[in-house]
C-alpha positions as semicolon CSV with decimal commas, in nm:
position;residue;x (nm);y (nm);z (nm)
1;M;0,000;0,000;0,000
2;D;0,151;0,330;-0,109
3;H;-0,141;0,575;-0,117
4;A;-0,292;0,766;0,175
5;I;-0,593;0,996;0,186
6;I;-0,578;1,270;0,448
7;V;-0,919;1,408;0,540
8;A;-0,890;1,780;0,619
9;Y;-1,256;1,882;0,614
10;G;-1,579;1,775;0,780
11;I;-1,617;1,605;1,117
12;G;-1,363;1,350;1,239
13;I;-1,449;1,040;1,439
14;D;-1,365;1,239;1,753
15;G;-1,630;1,499;1,667
16;V;-1,375;1,769;1,580
17;E;-1,391;1,986;1,268
18;L;-1,084;1,885;1,065
19;G;-1,051;2,183;0,832
20;S;-0,838;2,408;1,051
21;F;-0,552;2,170;1,131
22;P;-0,340;2,152;0,811
23;T;-0,164;2,485;0,877
24;Q;-0,160;2,479;1,257
25;K;0,192;2,428;1,390
26;L;0,301;2,180;1,655
27;V;0,658;2,256;1,777
28;G;0,713;2,457;1,461
29;V;0,589;2,195;1,211
30;P;0,254;2,242;1,031
31;Q;0,028;1,952;1,125
32;L;-0,037;1,846;0,764
33;N;0,336;1,843;0,691
34;R;0,395;1,636;1,004
35;L;0,131;1,380;0,907
36;I;0,267;1,346;0,554
37;I;0,627;1,308;0,671
38;V;0,528;1,046;0,930
39;A;0,327;0,846;0,673
40;Q;0,607;0,890;0,419
41;R;0,853;0,733;0,663
42;A;0,614;0,438;0,692
43;G;0,637;0,381;0,316
44;I;0,354;0,593;0,172
45;T;0,459;0,767;-0,151
46;N;0,128;0,914;-0,276
47;F;-0,108;1,142;-0,091
48;T;-0,452;1,284;-0,165
49;I;-0,553;1,574;0,059
50;L;-0,927;1,632;0,095
51;T;-1,005;1,997;0,172
52;D;-1,317;2,213;0,170
53;S;-1,148;2,500;-0,017
54;N;-0,822;2,600;-0,182
55;N;-0,581;2,618;0,110
56;Y;-0,294;2,812;-0,043
57;E;-0,098;2,833;0,281
58;A;-0,104;2,455;0,324
59;V;-0,001;2,406;-0,039
60;D;0,293;2,644;0,005
61;N;0,397;2,466;0,326
62;I;0,406;2,132;0,144
63;E;0,581;2,258;-0,168
64;N;0,853;2,435;0,033
65;D;0,923;2,143;0,266
66;K;1,230;1,960;0,135
67;R;1,155;1,662;0,358
68;I;0,845;1,582;0,153
69;N;0,937;1,401;-0,168
70;S;0,608;1,216;-0,224
71;K;0,342;1,297;-0,479
72;V;0,071;1,516;-0,322
73;N;-0,267;1,572;-0,488
74;W;-0,529;1,818;-0,364
75;H;-0,901;1,752;-0,385
76;C;-1,160;2,014;-0,293
77;S;-1,498;1,922;-0,150
78;G;-1,759;1,923;-0,424
79;D;-1,525;1,804;-0,697
80;K;-1,551;1,447;-0,821
81;I;-1,267;1,217;-0,717
82;E;-1,132;0,912;-0,897
83;L;-0,986;0,625;-0,693
84;E;-0,881;0,277;-0,795
85;S;-1,049;-0,036;-0,660
86;K;-0,768;-0,112;-0,412
87;P;-0,705;-0,052;-0,038
88;Y;-0,625;0,304;0,069
89;L;-0,500;0,432;0,402
90;V;-0,720;0,711;0,541
91;L;-0,596;0,951;0,810
92;Q;-0,780;1,240;0,972
93;S;-0,587;1,565;0,976
94;N;-0,566;1,614;1,353
95;L;-0,402;1,279;1,423
96;L;-0,064;1,261;1,595
97;I;0,096;0,920;1,535
98;T;0,431;0,748;1,475
99;P;0,569;0,593;1,155
100;D;0,598;0,254;1,328
101;S;0,226;0,250;1,406
102;I;0,134;0,324;1,046
103;N;0,392;0,080;0,914
104;T;0,261;-0,215;1,116
105;F;-0,095;-0,118;1,021
106;I;-0,048;-0,111;0,644
107;N;0,205;-0,392;0,598
108;E;-0,036;-0,679;0,647
109;K;-0,230;-0,869;0,384
110;I;-0,558;-0,689;0,321
111;A;-0,849;-0,842;0,130
112;K;-1,041;-0,633;-0,121
113;N;-1,348;-0,582;0,098
114;D;-1,171;-0,557;0,432
115;F;-1,234;-0,253;0,645
116;R;-0,941;-0,232;0,881
117;I;-0,942;0,021;1,163
118;L;-0,664;0,120;1,403
119;V;-0,773;0,118;1,768
120;D;-0,610;0,187;2,101
121;N;-0,685;-0,157;2,245
122;T;-0,854;-0,484;2,158
123;N;-1,020;-0,560;2,489
124;D;-1,334;-0,342;2,482
125;P;-1,633;-0,521;2,321
126;Y;-1,752;-0,196;2,164
127;L;-1,606;0,072;1,939
128;T;-1,621;0,420;2,090
129;L;-1,706;0,703;1,851
130;N;-1,813;1,061;1,914
131;S;-2,173;0,971;1,834
132;G;-2,181;0,719;2,119
133;R;-2,107;0,354;2,173
134;I;-2,198;0,147;1,871
135;E;-2,388;-0,163;1,974
136;G;-2,367;-0,494;1,793
137;G;-2,124;-0,701;1,993
138;F;-1,813;-0,596;1,800
139;T;-1,537;-0,815;1,939
140;N;-1,168;-0,725;1,962
141;S;-1,227;-0,352;1,935
142;G;-1,145;-0,037;2,125
143;K;-1,127;0,336;2,071
144;A;-1,080;0,436;1,707
145;I;-0,791;0,679;1,660
146;G;-0,865;0,819;1,315
147;A;-0,677;0,582;1,087
148;F;-0,836;0,310;0,876
149;I;-0,799;0,118;0,552
150;S;-1,082;0,085;0,303
151;N;-1,142;0,006;-0,063
152;G;-1,098;0,295;-0,306
153;K;-1,422;0,220;-0,490
154;D;-1,625;0,256;-0,170
155;L;-1,425;0,562;-0,060
156;K;-1,487;0,726;-0,396
157;K;-1,861;0,682;-0,354
158;A;-1,857;0,827;-0,003
159;I;-1,635;1,124;-0,090
160;N;-1,839;1,215;-0,396
161;S;-2,154;1,192;-0,181
162;H;-2,003;1,426;0,083
163;V;-2,024;1,166;0,362
164;S;-1,838;1,280;0,675
165;L;-1,562;1,069;0,822
166;D;-1,748;0,980;1,141
167;N;-2,058;0,871;0,947
168;Y;-1,848;0,670;0,701
169;V;-1,678;0,475;0,979
170;S;-2,009;0,417;1,158
171;D;-2,168;0,283;0,839
172;K;-1,884;0,042;0,775
173;L;-1,893;-0,097;1,127
174;S;-2,261;-0,178;1,092
175;S;-2,241;-0,305;0,734
176;D;-2,250;-0,671;0,635
177;S;-2,073;-0,612;0,303
178;F;-1,742;-0,518;0,465
179;K;-1,545;-0,742;0,695
180;V;-1,426;-0,531;0,987
181;K;-1,082;-0,605;1,130
182;Y;-0,927;-0,426;1,424
183;K;-0,558;-0,350;1,462
184;E;-0,428;-0,245;1,801
185;I;-0,171;0,032;1,824
186;K;0,115;-0,093;2,041
187;D;0,445;0,037;2,176
188;S;0,380;0,383;2,041
189;Y;0,172;0,695;2,092
190;W;-0,128;0,860;1,931
191;Y;-0,330;1,173;2,005
192;H;-0,615;1,383;1,862
193;L;-0,544;1,755;1,840
194;T;-0,826;1,999;1,911
195;E;-0,845;2,374;1,866
196;S;-0,753;2,442;2,230
197;T;-0,411;2,561;2,344
198;E;-0,417;2,288;2,608
199;S;-0,444;2,026;2,335
200;F;-0,129;2,144;2,158
201;K;0,048;2,161;2,494
202;K;-0,055;1,800;2,561
203;A;0,064;1,694;2,215
204;E;0,401;1,860;2,280
205;D;0,423;1,673;2,611
206;I;0,361;1,347;2,428
207;L;0,629;1,419;2,169
208;F;0,894;1,507;2,425
209;S;0,797;1,220;2,652
210;N;0,851;0,980;2,364
211;V;1,186;1,142;2,278
212;G;1,298;1,100;2,639
213;K;1,249;0,724;2,612
214;T;1,500;0,700;2,326
215;A;1,797;0,795;2,543
216;T;2,078;0,541;2,570
217;G;2,203;0,461;2,917
218;W;2,047;0,487;3,262
219;I;2,219;0,816;3,347
220;S;2,104;0,977;3,024
221;R;1,743;0,865;3,068
222;T;1,699;0,933;3,438
223;I;1,930;1,229;3,507
224;N;2,049;1,408;3,194
225;S;1,706;1,409;3,031
226;K;1,562;1,601;3,327
227;F;1,775;1,896;3,214
228;S;1,794;1,844;2,839
229;L;1,420;1,807;2,773
230;P;1,321;2,144;2,928
231;T;1,606;2,305;2,733
232;S;1,493;2,140;2,409
233;R;1,137;2,263;2,467
234;L;1,276;2,616;2,466
235;L;1,500;2,554;2,164
236;V;1,213;2,432;1,943
237;K;1,063;2,780;1,975
238;T;1,374;2,935;1,818
239;P;1,486;2,933;1,452
240;L;1,794;2,729;1,547
241;T;1,836;2,408;1,348
242;P;1,964;2,087;1,513
243;N;2,302;2,135;1,340
244;M;2,332;2,487;1,481
245;I;2,248;2,352;1,826
246;S;2,517;2,082;1,789
247;I;2,782;2,344;1,716
248;L;2,672;2,579;1,997
249;I;2,670;2,295;2,251
250;N;3,022;2,191;2,163
251;I;3,150;2,547;2,186
252;I;3,042;2,514;2,549
253;G;3,221;2,179;2,562
254;V;3,550;2,329;2,442
255;F;3,561;2,534;2,762
256;S;3,628;2,208;2,947
257;G;3,979;2,201;2,800
258;V;4,030;2,572;2,866
259;F;3,955;2,538;3,237
260;L;4,160;2,218;3,266
261;A;4,460;2,397;3,113
262;L;4,407;2,685;3,359
263;K;4,449;2,443;3,653
264;Q;4,075;2,427;3,726
265;P;4,000;2,052;3,698
266;V;3,657;2,065;3,862
267;M;3,536;2,345;3,637
268;G;3,683;2,169;3,335
269;C;3,494;1,850;3,413
270;F;3,180;2,048;3,494
271;F;3,177;2,197;3,144
272;L;3,236;1,852;2,995
273;Y;2,935;1,720;3,185
274;L;2,727;2,027;3,098
275;A;2,802;1,978;2,728
276;T;2,715;1,608;2,765
277;I;2,374;1,692;2,912
278;L;2,301;1,949;2,642
279;D;2,432;1,713;2,373
280;R;2,093;1,540;2,389
281;C;1,919;1,860;2,279
282;D;2,011;1,856;1,911
283;G;1,875;1,504;1,874
284;E;1,563;1,580;2,076
285;V;1,485;1,887;1,867
286;A;1,555;1,696;1,544
287;R;1,319;1,414;1,637
288;V;1,022;1,623;1,753
289;K;1,058;1,853;1,450
290;L;1,111;1,555;1,215
291;M;1,448;1,692;1,103
292;E;1,667;1,385;1,157
293;T;1,918;1,333;0,876
294;K;2,234;1,133;0,829
295;T;2,418;1,461;0,769
296;G;2,292;1,580;1,107
297;Q;2,429;1,266;1,270
298;W;2,771;1,335;1,123
299;V;2,761;1,702;1,227
300;D;2,676;1,598;1,582
301;T;2,942;1,326;1,589
302;I;3,220;1,540;1,447
303;S;3,141;1,847;1,656
304;D;3,139;1,630;1,970
305;Q;3,499;1,535;1,902
306;F;3,613;1,896;1,940
307;T;3,487;1,886;2,298
308;M;3,678;1,565;2,366
309;L;3,991;1,687;2,186
310;S;3,983;1,999;2,403
311;F;3,942;1,781;2,712
312;F;4,242;1,558;2,630
313;I;4,473;1,847;2,548
314;G;4,358;2,066;2,837
315;L;4,396;1,787;3,092
316;T;4,752;1,712;2,979
317;I;4,853;2,079;2,984
318;G;4,690;2,146;3,320
319;Y;4,838;1,842;3,496
320;Y;5,183;1,915;3,350
321;R;5,164;2,270;3,485
322;V;5,080;2,132;3,828
323;S;5,326;1,838;3,837
324;D;5,605;1,952;3,601
325;S;5,655;1,583;3,514
326;G;5,766;1,465;3,172
327;L;5,563;1,146;3,218
328;V;5,247;1,353;3,197
329;I;5,344;1,459;2,845
330;V;5,428;1,098;2,749
331;F;5,101;0,952;2,876
332;G;4,907;1,254;2,754
333;L;5,036;1,194;2,401
334;F;4,946;0,826;2,438
335;N;4,590;0,916;2,536
336;L;4,564;1,158;2,247
337;F;4,700;0,898;2,004
338;V;4,441;0,638;2,114
339;F;4,167;0,899;2,082
340;V;4,268;0,993;1,724
341;F;4,319;0,624;1,644
342;F;3,967;0,547;1,762
343;L;3,816;0,833;1,561
344;S;3,993;0,726;1,243
345;W;3,889;0,363;1,280
346;S;3,533;0,430;1,398
347;F;3,465;0,672;1,112
348;Y;3,598;0,412;0,871
349;Y;3,369;0,152;1,030
350;L;3,062;0,377;1,019
351;V;3,113;0,455;0,650
352;N;3,184;0,098;0,541
353;Y;2,976;-0,118;0,775
354;T;2,675;0,093;0,884
355;N;2,427;0,340;0,741
356;S;2,474;0,583;1,027
357;G;2,683;0,879;1,128
358;S;2,636;0,822;1,501
359;L;2,911;0,668;1,711
360;V;2,642;0,473;1,898
361;S;2,624;0,255;1,585
362;Y;2,988;0,158;1,631
363;F;2,885;-0,106;1,882
364;T;2,722;-0,307;1,603
365;V;3,078;-0,435;1,562
366;D;2,983;-0,707;1,812
367;K;2,775;-0,890;1,554
368;Y;3,098;-0,979;1,373
369;V;3,242;-1,145;1,684
370;D;3,105;-1,485;1,792
371;N;3,032;-1,514;2,164
372;E;3,223;-1,841;2,186
373;Q;3,536;-1,679;2,038
374;R;3,552;-1,383;2,275
375;S;3,867;-1,367;2,480
376;L;3,868;-1,302;2,853
377;I;3,995;-0,947;2,804
378;R;3,716;-0,878;2,554
379;K;3,453;-1,011;2,793
380;I;3,589;-0,777;3,061
381;I;3,585;-0,484;2,820
382;L;3,229;-0,562;2,710
383;F;3,127;-0,573;3,075
384;L;3,283;-0,230;3,127
385;R;3,161;-0,090;2,795
386;P;2,865;0,106;2,942
387;M;3,128;0,318;3,117
388;S;3,262;0,423;2,775
389;R;2,944;0,615;2,701
390;R;2,996;0,984;2,741
391;N;2,696;1,032;2,969
392;F;2,866;0,792;3,215
393;Y;3,231;0,896;3,203
394;A;3,153;1,270;3,196
395;M;2,976;1,235;3,529
396;G;3,250;1,000;3,652
397;F;3,526;1,246;3,565
398;L;3,342;1,523;3,750
399;V;3,321;1,308;4,064
400;V;3,685;1,199;4,032
401;S;3,804;1,559;3,982
402;I;3,627;1,663;4,302
403;I;3,767;1,372;4,502
404;G;4,122;1,344;4,371
405;G;4,197;1,635;4,140
406;Y;4,444;1,599;3,853
407;P;4,625;1,278;3,964
408;W;4,308;1,068;3,988
409;L;4,155;1,228;3,681
410;F;4,461;1,177;3,463
411;G;4,527;0,828;3,601
412;S;4,172;0,704;3,544
413;L;4,172;0,843;3,190
414;T;4,504;0,680;3,103
415;F;4,393;0,341;3,239
416;A;4,066;0,364;3,044
417;M;4,249;0,452;2,722
418;L;4,484;0,154;2,767
419;L;4,186;-0,083;2,786
420;F;4,023;0,097;2,497
421;C;4,333;0,058;2,283
422;I;4,327;-0,321;2,338
423;H;3,955;-0,319;2,257
424;L;4,017;-0,136;1,929
425;I;4,296;-0,366;1,818
426;Q;4,073;-0,668;1,877
427;D;3,788;-0,506;1,686
428;I;4,011;-0,434;1,387
429;I;4,146;-0,790;1,381
430;K;3,796;-0,939;1,399
431;I;3,659;-0,713;1,127
432;R;3,953;-0,786;0,900
433;K;3,898;-1,160;0,942
434;Y;3,528;-1,116;0,868
435;S;3,605;-0,908;0,557
436;N;3,851;-1,169;0,427
437;K;3,595;-1,448;0,475
438;S;3,328;-1,247;0,296
439;A;3,554;-1,157;0,004
């Protein structure tokens, strides 16, 4: 199924007038654009927008949105529509939903006369609509959310007869000619927007709540997100793009090295941790505004490395100024070498073995290493790997700097880089063996 019909006029199944939503913005994205982009990510490539008049603002929004590369047709109420005798996805214009929900809904075998409706659960014996509870002993049903699949021939007849969405759904549920099937929305979110300010506030809460669940690592989810999410909610109200936010955050991060070099280890580690907390913001803004791109991943990844480069150099300079020991320079250069070595290898791996620009994807390297063949040192490293995430070690360095100052900070970093160097060498050997076998 590759064609969706978005109903942007008349009454929805929630009793709300649908005509005003196409141009209304949720966290800076017009609702119609959001719905098209979400459905597009689920595999829909053709859209028909049903409106009650020529909505020039909505048309301009769609035409000027580079994220939308699907074919979009506009159909005004009163004009005759032509649809093929095949299943179509129908969405009401005030629906907030995820690509995964649409994808699982449409990618199942659908018979010609099936009427498939997306519901919030499959436990209620009735289907709740705005007009009241529909009797008839409908099993495996719940609350309809404004997404269904129906045959184009029947949709054509209803659209040309000016049947509203809520009446169309009600008729199908009580018709013997269509076989009704219910699909439960799982592991995702959905919401109906209304005209009220409170509704858009609730929708924003849902979006950011869902973004918060995508964080990697316990510290990031339970601590860092408590600071990053409120910041991101402010940033979405600005014209800043996620890439701009990435760069600004890592300018803050560079101050970690400056303070470390100035013999202020606690302040240096504080700025590293601050940049780590805020580093979530570019991704959070990108996801709620549907602006995620592979280029953005690379911008975030590369800009992050300036923070870490500043940290490595600043720590070495600062500790040398305090200790006046040549060993600090030796081990500092070793740490810097391992860091550059890791960046070179990980970027090579991302380009050649993944479709991502995020360093989080580097850990897919494990799939090339059989569990039975893992050495003891690798098992130890894998056990300690969560500590290699920046959200963990940034907090750890801050604590260590408070407790032990430069000696503990420098010593813990050097020990970690030694283990990491062994880890990298093993990864390279394993990948090379895999590549030779595949050749």
